[in-house]
Structures are given as C-alpha cells and as structure tokens.
C-alpha positions as MATLAB code, in Angstrom:
seq = 'MRHSHSFTWYRHQIYRFRNVYHSQPLPPQQYSCEHIIPKSFFRQRHHANDPMNLAPCDLKTNIRRSNFALGNIENMMEGGRPIYDTLDQYTGHLHTTQRIFYPSLECDRGLISRSILFMIEKYPYLYDDLPLILSPPDTEEILDGWRLYPSTTDFEDHRNFWVGIIK';
ca = [
     179.525  103.446   77.787;
     175.896  102.550   76.768;
     174.538  104.503   74.050;
     171.535  105.920   76.495;
     174.119  106.960   79.239;
     176.391  108.449   76.468;
     173.651  110.499   74.839;
     172.255  111.782   78.328;
     175.717  113.122   79.133;
     175.976  114.441   75.435;
     172.595  116.666   75.883;
     173.670  117.906   79.424;
     176.984  119.203   77.931;
     174.731  121.244   75.173;
     174.251  123.847   77.984;
     178.030  124.814   77.696;
     177.412  126.117   74.151;
     175.996  128.624   72.326;
     172.935  129.393   70.324;
     172.947  128.195   66.807;
     170.849  130.822   65.429;
     173.410  133.837   66.924;
     176.455  132.496   68.839;
     175.738  133.825   72.257;
     175.669  131.776   75.309;
     172.598  130.014   76.270;
     171.483  129.745   80.015;
     170.462  126.432   80.868;
     166.943  127.404   81.903;
     166.458  129.138   78.502;
     167.739  126.052   76.535;
     165.989  123.902   73.717;
     167.219  121.319   71.152;
     166.680  122.493   67.799;
     166.217  120.054   65.238;
     167.928  121.779   61.724;
     165.550  119.712   59.958;
     162.146  119.854   61.462;
     160.797  116.625   62.881;
     157.981  116.678   60.203;
     159.843  115.892   57.265;
     160.987  112.745   58.772;
     159.223  109.605   57.827;
     160.390  107.889   61.208;
     160.447  109.923   64.265;
     163.839  108.364   65.557;
     165.447  109.601   62.454;
     164.645  113.431   63.249;
     166.627  112.617   66.670;
     169.815  111.662   64.891;
     172.250  113.934   67.181;
     173.590  115.118   63.782;
     170.229  117.051   63.355;
     170.459  118.664   66.693;
     171.842  121.911   67.804;
     171.411  124.340   70.974;
     168.930  126.963   70.483;
     166.884  128.862   72.676;
     163.355  127.713   73.226;
     161.294  130.955   72.150;
     163.384  130.810   68.459;
     162.715  127.285   68.503;
     158.771  127.283   68.735;
     158.616  130.351   66.402;
     160.886  128.673   63.455;
     158.438  125.722   63.732;
     158.776  123.818   60.508;
     159.689  126.953   58.301;
     162.300  126.501   55.705;
     165.551  127.837   56.261;
     166.664  130.694   53.964;
     169.740  132.949   53.932;
     169.031  136.426   55.283;
     171.126  137.990   52.674;
     168.393  137.159   50.085;
     165.516  138.014   52.529;
     162.100  138.916   50.861;
     160.225  142.190   52.285;
     157.826  141.245   54.885;
     159.438  139.448   57.402;
     159.298  140.271   61.298;
     162.456  139.955   63.514;
     162.470  137.153   65.674;
     164.520  137.788   69.115;
     165.541  135.254   72.173;
     164.368  135.256   75.349;
     167.180  137.046   76.319;
     166.193  139.868   73.316;
     169.077  138.435   70.972;
     168.275  138.804   67.554;
     168.176  135.273   65.807;
     166.693  136.080   62.678;
     163.700  137.079   60.455;
     160.582  134.964   60.011;
     158.507  135.341   56.714;
     155.425  133.823   57.588;
     153.480  133.988   54.105;
     156.520  132.414   52.380;
     156.901  130.115   55.306;
     160.664  130.833   55.483;
     163.012  131.453   58.712;
     166.409  133.960   57.732;
     168.690  132.861   60.473;
     171.024  135.924   61.764;
     174.379  136.590   59.858;
     175.864  135.476   63.146;
     174.547  132.299   63.185;
     176.574  128.967   63.000;
     176.180  128.595   58.915;
     178.757  125.805   58.836;
     176.887  123.539   61.636;
     173.841  124.093   59.983;
     174.967  123.395   56.395;
     176.839  120.490   57.297;
     174.072  118.935   59.330;
     171.808  119.262   56.358;
     174.250  117.447   54.089;
     174.771  114.822   56.684;
     171.052  114.096   56.730;
     170.406  114.087   53.282;
     172.953  111.635   52.604;
     171.979  109.415   55.519;
     168.191  109.637   54.993;
     167.947  110.051   51.146;
     164.088  110.333   51.114;
     164.876  113.971   52.690;
     166.214  114.974   49.285;
     162.625  114.890   47.949;
     161.539  117.760   50.674;
     164.370  119.965   50.083;
     162.286  122.733   48.498;
     160.281  122.605   51.710;
     163.562  122.379   54.258;
     165.585  125.273   52.440;
     164.189  128.412   50.496;
     164.536  127.060   46.875;
     166.334  130.380   45.581;
     168.785  130.126   48.638;
     169.371  125.978   48.432;
     172.682  125.753   46.572;
     174.154  128.838   48.524;
     173.231  127.124   51.850;
     174.538  123.635   51.020;
     177.615  124.533   49.036;
     178.728  128.037   50.393;
     177.713  127.664   53.822;
     179.516  124.036   54.509;
     182.868  125.778   54.208;
     182.322  128.203   56.928;
     184.428  127.130   59.843;
     182.013  126.137   63.058;
     181.926  129.546   65.500;
     181.184  127.381   68.549;
     182.934  124.112   70.290;
     179.512  122.283   69.659;
     180.320  120.848   66.471;
     183.430  119.182   67.661;
     181.963  117.943   70.736;
     178.952  116.275   68.985;
     181.002  114.988   66.273;
     183.252  113.521   68.882;
     180.395  112.045   70.713;
     178.375  110.572   67.970;
     181.469  109.071   66.877;
     181.867  107.244   70.150;
     177.502  106.534   70.281;
     177.890  104.760   66.727;
];
C-alpha cells in the first residue's frame, strides 16, 4: 500500500473511534483530528501531522483547546470554565488566563501521555517547549503517571498498527 492511500484509509477509520477527551463515540459529522501537541509548537509543519500526534476529537473541543497546555484536572486552578462538545458531553475545563486545558477524568490519559512521549523522543526540539505543552506543575504526573494507563479505546492499537505499516 502506498503511504497516501494507507493514511487516507487510516483517517477514515477514526470515525469508528471515541473522543480522546471523554471516550464517548464520535458521530462522523462531529469528527475532528486533534493534535495532542498543537501544530504551533513544531518547527516543521509536517512534524505536527505525524500520525502519532493525532487523535479523534470533536470539532468544538478542538477549536476551544487551541494551543493551550494540557493539565491534570485533579490539580485544576480555580477560574476555569467547563467545555462541552457538540453533543453536550463534558470534555474538560479551560483556564483562559493560565492558558491551560484540563481534559476530563474520562479522557484517554494513556494515549495522550504516550503520544507526547513519542513525539518528544522523535522530535527532541519539542522538549524546549514542554512548559508550554504541559502545565508545569502537572508535567511529571502526565508523562510518568498517565503513560501507565491502559488505552480506553481501540484507537491507539489501530493507530500503532497502521503507523507501523506506513513506516
């Protein structure tokens, strides 16, 4: 299979999966491809589109998260506002003054952490921006603690399988 055909097939398969921020099914018309590490942190645009950095998300949450750092909701500061997807499912809290997005407790913590670790290992320059990618008080918890969580969806297994074929 050629790379472009494989990736197109892979992107269509995401419709079968669940929102990375609350693990509920995503209807195709609400689907968006979330960049776990926002595109703005990459020195080369094609690095941001590495399949290991992509996860299914709804469009509304994806737009609201923007390029805010990720934080652990269990350590959330006061002043954040709740964010709901297009189906009114809670996806997390947004703290606009601190520029932190706190995914819900139902988020796929393992997938998020393992994606960030993989991307930092593959693109070491991202390490310099780690305080902007992850909320500094939560960095160790997200990278060391969350990576141990099992995946809550089939998405991570399917993604890893197809990325292995594409490479």
